[in-house]
C-alpha positions in Angstrom: 13.1 63.3 -58.9 11.2 60.8 -57.0 9.4 57.7 -58.8 5.7 57.6 -58.7 4.5 55.2 -55.8 2.2 53.4 -58.3 5.1 52.5 -60.6 6.8 50.6 -57.5 6.3 46.8 -57.0 7.2 44.5 -54.0 7.4 40.7 -53.7 7.2 39.0 -50.3 8.3 35.4 -49.6 7.2 33.9 -46.4 9.0 30.9 -44.6 8.1 29.1 -41.4 4.9 28.9 -39.4 1.4 30.4 -39.9 2.5 33.2 -37.4 5.1 34.3 -40.0 2.4 34.1 -42.7 0.1 36.8 -40.7 3.1 38.9 -40.3 3.7 39.0 -44.0 0.4 39.9 -44.7 0.6 42.9 -42.2 3.7 43.9 -44.1 1.8 43.5 -47.4 -1.1 45.6 -46.1 1.1 48.3 -45.0 3.1 48.7 -48.4 -0.2 48.5 -50.5 -1.4 51.3 -48.3 1.7 53.2 -49.1 0.7 53.2 -52.6 3.1 50.1 -53.7 1.9 47.2 -56.0 2.2 43.6 -55.2 3.7 41.3 -57.6 4.1 37.5 -57.6 7.2 37.7 -59.8 10.3 38.5 -57.9 12.2 39.6 -61.1 9.7 42.3 -61.6 9.9 43.8 -58.0 11.5 47.0 -57.0 11.9 45.5 -53.4 12.1 41.9 -52.5 11.0 40.8 -48.9 12.2 37.4 -47.4 10.3 36.8 -44.1 12.6 34.2 -42.5 12.2 31.4 -40.1 14.8 30.6 -37.4 13.2 27.9 -35.2 15.6 25.1 -36.1 18.8 24.5 -38.1 16.7 23.1 -41.0 14.7 26.2 -41.2 17.7 28.4 -41.1 19.3 26.6 -44.1 16.1 27.0 -46.0 16.0 30.8 -45.2 19.6 31.3 -46.4 19.0 29.3 -49.6 16.0 31.4 -50.2 17.8 34.7 -49.5 20.6 33.8 -52.2 18.3 32.2 -54.7 16.1 35.6 -54.8 19.4 37.5 -54.8 20.1 36.0 -58.2 16.5 36.4 -59.5 15.8 39.9 -58.5 16.4 42.7 -61.4 19.2 45.3 -61.2 18.6 47.9 -58.8 15.9 46.2 -56.8 16.3 46.1 -53.0 16.6 42.8 -51.2 15.3 43.1 -47.6 15.4 40.2 -45.0 13.0 40.3 -42.0 11.5 37.8 -39.6 12.8 35.5 -36.7 16.3 35.0 -38.5 16.9 38.6 -39.1 15.8 39.5 -35.5 18.1 36.6 -34.1 20.9 36.9 -36.2 20.7 40.5 -37.7 24.4 41.4 -37.4 25.7 38.1 -38.7 23.5 38.1 -41.6 24.5 41.9 -42.7 28.1 40.9 -42.4 27.9 37.6 -44.2 25.4 38.2 -47.1 26.6 41.2 -49.1 23.6 40.5 -51.5 21.2 41.7 -48.9 20.5 45.5 -49.1 18.8 45.5 -45.6 18.3 43.3 -42.5 15.4 44.6 -40.6 14.1 42.3 -37.7 10.5 42.8 -36.9 10.7 46.5 -38.1 10.6 45.7 -41.7 7.6 48.1 -42.7 9.9 50.8 -41.4 12.7 49.8 -43.5 10.2 49.4 -46.5 8.6 52.7 -46.6 8.8 55.2 -49.3 12.3 56.0 -48.4 13.6 52.5 -49.0 12.4 52.4 -52.6 13.2 56.2 -53.3 9.7 57.6 -52.8 10.5 60.0 -50.1 13.0 61.2 -47.7 10.4 61.4 -44.8 11.1 58.6 -42.3 8.4 56.2 -41.8 6.7 56.4 -38.4 7.1 53.7 -35.8 4.5 50.9 -35.8 3.0 48.0 -34.1 3.4 45.0 -36.6 0.9 42.8 -34.4 -2.0 45.3 -34.8 -1.4 46.4 -38.2 -4.2 46.2 -40.8 -4.0 43.7 -43.6 -5.6 43.1 -47.0 -9.0 41.2 -47.1 -8.3 37.5 -47.4 -8.1 35.9 -50.9 -8.9 32.5 -49.6 -12.0 31.4 -47.8 -10.0 31.2 -44.4 -7.2 33.1 -42.6 -4.9 32.8 -39.7 -5.5 35.5 -37.0 -2.5 36.1 -34.7 -3.9 36.9 -31.1 -0.8 37.5 -29.3 3.0 37.7 -29.8 5.8 36.3 -27.8 5.9 33.6 -25.0 6.5 33.4 -21.3 7.4 29.8 -21.1 10.9 28.5 -20.8 10.9 25.2 -22.7 14.4 23.8 -22.7 14.6 23.5 -26.5 13.0 26.7 -27.7 14.8 30.0 -28.4 11.7 31.9 -29.4 11.4 33.9 -26.3 14.9 35.3 -26.7 13.8 37.0 -29.9 10.0 37.2 -30.1 10.0 38.5 -26.5 7.5 37.9 -23.6 3.9 37.3 -24.3 1.9 40.2 -25.5 -1.8 39.8 -26.1 -3.9 41.9 -28.4 -7.2 43.6 -27.3 -10.2 41.8 -28.1 -11.8 44.4 -30.1 -8.7 44.7 -32.3 -8.8 41.0 -32.9 -12.5 41.1 -33.8 -12.0 44.0 -36.1 -9.4 42.1 -38.2 -11.9 39.0 -38.3 -14.5 41.4 -39.6 -12.1 42.8 -42.1 -10.9 39.6 -43.4 -14.3 38.5 -44.2 -13.5 34.8 -44.6 -15.7 31.7 -43.7 -13.1 30.1 -41.4 -10.7 31.8 -38.9 -7.5 30.0 -37.5 -6.3 31.7 -34.2 -2.8 31.2 -33.7 0.0 32.4 -31.2 3.2 30.9 -29.8 1.1 30.0 -26.6 -2.6 30.3 -27.7 -4.4 29.1 -24.3 -2.2 31.6 -22.4 -4.0 34.6 -24.1 -4.7 37.4 -21.7 -2.5 36.2 -18.8 0.0 39.2 -19.4 -2.9 41.4 -18.9 -4.6 40.6 -15.7 -6.3 43.9 -15.2 -7.9 43.8 -18.7 -8.2 40.2 -20.0 -6.7 37.9 -17.5 -6.4 34.0 -17.4 -9.1 32.4 -19.5 -9.6 35.1 -21.7 -9.3 32.8 -24.6 -12.8 31.2 -23.8 -14.7 34.6 -24.4 -12.5 35.3 -27.4 -13.3 32.1 -29.0 -17.0 32.5 -28.4 -17.1 36.1 -29.9 -15.0 35.0 -33.0 -17.4 32.3 -33.5 -20.2 34.9 -33.5 -18.7 36.5 -36.7 -17.6 33.5 -38.8 -18.7 30.0 -39.6 -15.7 28.1 -38.3 -13.1 28.9 -35.6 -10.1 26.6 -35.4 -7.3 26.9 -32.7 -3.6 25.9 -33.2 -0.9 25.3 -30.6 -2.6 24.6 -27.3 -0.2 24.0 -24.3 -1.9 21.0 -22.5 -1.9 22.5 -18.9 -4.1 25.3 -20.2 -6.7 23.1 -22.0 -9.5 23.8 -19.3 -12.9 22.3 -19.2 -14.4 25.9 -20.2 -12.0 26.0 -23.2 -12.8 22.3 -24.4 -16.4 23.3 -24.2 -16.0 26.6 -26.2 -14.2 24.6 -29.0 -17.0 21.9 -29.0 -19.5 24.8 -29.3 -18.0 26.0 -32.5 -18.7 22.7 -34.1 -14.8 22.4 -34.8 -13.9 19.8 -32.6 -10.2 19.9 -33.6 -7.5 19.9 -30.7 -4.0 20.9 -31.6 -2.0 19.8 -28.4 1.6 20.9 -28.1 2.8 17.7 -26.1 6.5 17.4 -27.3 6.9 14.1 -25.3 5.1 11.9 -22.8 7.7 10.6 -20.5 7.4 12.6 -17.3 11.1 12.5 -16.3 12.0 13.6 -19.9 9.5 16.4 -19.9 11.0 17.8 -16.9 14.3 17.7 -18.5 12.6 19.7 -21.4 11.2 22.1 -18.7 7.7 20.8 -19.8 4.5 20.1 -18.0 2.6 17.0 -18.0 2.8 13.1 -18.8 1.5 10.5 -21.1 -1.4 9.2 -18.7 -2.4 13.0 -18.1 -2.4 13.5 -21.7 -4.2 10.1 -22.5 -6.8 10.8 -19.8 -7.6 14.3 -21.4 -7.8 13.0 -24.9 -10.3 10.3 -23.7 -12.3 12.8 -21.7 -12.7 14.9 -25.1 -13.7 11.9 -27.0 -16.4 11.0 -24.4 -17.8 14.5 -25.0 -17.5 14.4 -28.7 -16.8 11.1 -30.5 -15.9 12.8 -33.8 -13.1 15.0 -32.1 -9.8 15.2 -33.9 -6.4 15.5 -32.5 -3.0 16.8 -33.7 0.4 16.9 -31.8 4.1 17.2 -32.4 6.9 15.4 -30.6 10.7 16.0 -30.4 13.0 13.1 -30.8 16.3 13.0 -29.5 16.2 15.7 -26.9 19.3 15.2 -24.7 18.7 12.6 -22.1 16.2 10.8 -24.1 16.6 7.0 -23.1 15.4 3.8 -25.0 12.7 3.8 -21.9 11.5 7.1 -22.8 11.3 6.2 -26.5 9.2 3.1 -25.8 7.1 5.2 -23.7 6.3 7.5 -26.5 5.8 4.5 -28.8 3.3 3.3 -26.5 1.4 6.4 -26.1 1.1 6.9 -30.1 -0.4 3.6 -30.4 -2.8 4.2 -27.5 -3.7 7.8 -28.5 -4.6 7.2 -31.9 -4.1 10.8 -33.0 -5.4 11.7 -36.3 -2.2 13.8 -37.2 1.3 13.9 -35.8 4.7 15.2 -36.6 7.8 14.1 -35.1 11.0 16.3 -35.3 14.7 15.7 -34.6 15.9 17.7 -31.7 17.9 20.8 -33.0 20.4 22.4 -30.3 19.4 25.9 -30.3 22.0 28.8 -29.2 20.9 30.3 -26.1 18.6 27.4 -24.7 18.7 25.4 -21.8 19.3 22.3 -23.7 22.4 23.2 -25.5 24.5 22.7 -22.1 22.8 19.4 -21.3 24.9 15.9 -21.1 23.8 12.8 -22.9 23.3 13.9 -26.3 21.5 11.3 -28.4 23.6 10.0 -31.4 22.3 11.2 -34.8 22.0 7.4 -36.1 19.9 6.7 -33.0 17.8 9.7 -33.5 16.8 9.0 -37.0 16.0 5.3 -36.3 13.6 6.5 -33.5 12.2 9.1 -35.9 11.6 6.6 -38.6 10.0 4.0 -36.2 7.7 6.6 -34.8 6.6 7.9 -38.3 5.9 4.5 -39.7 3.4 3.7 -36.6 1.6 7.0 -37.0 1.5 6.8 -40.8 -0.7 3.5 -40.2 -2.7 5.2 -37.5 -3.5 8.1 -39.7 -4.3 5.9 -42.7 -6.7 3.9 -40.6 -8.3 7.1 -39.0 -8.7 8.4 -42.7 -10.1 5.0 -43.8 -12.7 5.2 -41.0 -14.2 8.3 -42.7 -15.2 6.5 -45.8 -18.9 6.0 -46.0 -19.5 9.1 -43.7 -21.0 12.4 -44.7 -18.8 15.5 -44.1 -19.6 19.3 -44.2 -16.7 20.7 -46.1 -15.4 24.1 -46.9 -14.2 24.3 -50.4 -10.8 26.3 -50.4 -10.2 26.2 -54.2 -11.6 24.3 -57.4 -11.5 20.6 -56.2 -10.1 21.1 -52.6 -12.0 21.1 -49.7 -11.6 20.5 -45.9 -13.9 19.3 -43.0 -13.4 20.1 -39.4 -10.8 17.3 -39.5 -8.1 19.1 -41.6 -6.4 22.4 -40.6 -5.3 24.3 -43.8 -1.9 24.0 -45.0 -1.2 21.2 -42.4 -3.4 18.2 -42.8 -4.7 16.3 -45.7 -7.4 17.6 -47.9 -10.7 16.4 -49.2 -10.8 16.2 -53.0 -14.3 17.1 -54.2 -15.9 17.7 -57.6 -14.5 20.9 -59.2 -18.0 22.4 -59.8 -18.6 22.8 -56.1 -18.5 26.5 -55.3 -15.5 27.9 -53.9 -15.8 29.6 -50.6 -19.0 27.8 -49.7 -19.9 24.8 -47.4 -21.2 21.7 -48.9 -22.0 18.1 -47.7 -20.1 15.3 -49.5 -20.0 11.6 -48.8 -16.4 10.2 -48.5 -16.0 7.4 -50.8 -12.2 6.8 -50.9 -9.1 7.6 -48.9 -5.6 8.2 -50.5 -2.9 8.6 -48.0 -3.9 11.4 -45.9 -6.3 12.8 -48.5 -10.1 12.0 -48.8 -12.3 11.7 -51.7 -15.8 13.1 -51.4 -18.9 13.3 -53.9 -21.5 15.8 -53.5 -24.5 15.1 -51.5 -27.9 16.9 -51.9 -28.7 18.8 -48.8 
């Protein structure tokens, strides 16, 4: 006899980037529509899903540790299913080496988690498209929306195209439908290569399609934010579209600034081009905010390359910056390159860059003291202005009586590390 669907519970643990969070919400939406109930307690779940990350070695270790921890916590008879990037990339190895796991299911996890997998039916689940699956209404005042899957670039350090595949852009109507369904005050558009949206569909969308998309999303919500912009695709038209949304936040995927070293990385650009673009944006909007990430210790990085990056960081005065140690990834161009950077040298370079950027970020936050900012309250006492992306940057601490999900004007009266303190201002 099959078990009634309503008695079945599921738990989803998500690791990695915002794109994985969107995938998990699509999985949650499908399972809820199939009659299962979500629980926040893995020990009560009939099926436990781990949506893994495989971007770098540290992320893979975290994924394995999480899988084993949940295997210990799940109740007898519950199924443990591993999905996501690590499952897609290392599926056979995970199946062979982790007997605790009942199923490894790549990006096809909802098929594996249909009624059949929890004893509800013997009817196989139909094929599906994870990118375009519906998802639950957002529980927060903001939400990520993934507009494309995969990537067509060949960056020397990145294995994502090998398991996520080439770029595949969504229809604009499907994106707008998801925005409407989520019903949030802020939409954060994400993709592996956001500004290249539409290039893979020249007959329907085409290069530059990100611009009309941003404008149409802006008609449906109060804030639109873009994450992960490749610098060569940051056109004047896209800059103006971003500025027109009143969220002057530019997340630029730079990775390094030495021209010679960027070519080793199979990347475009150089520090002078990047500085010129940043200066151009600031000339249009003095309150523009910038975030970027840089890889330290990629094979061939010299002291001169490192010094050039230090000089850029000092000149650029970016609001937010992440520095990451190079991780050799199987199947990437960089794995076979000579001139590996010693671990101790890499760690010294990281420490030097992080110390420099910490001081810059602190000064940029101090500069906000005395200003009035329009903030969106995400939860009691916690808000964000256009300067802070959710889950990534600092926050603005505000009085707990300010309504969640609403915009308020606050005067910034203090800065505590990356976070600001605001008091309510009468509109």
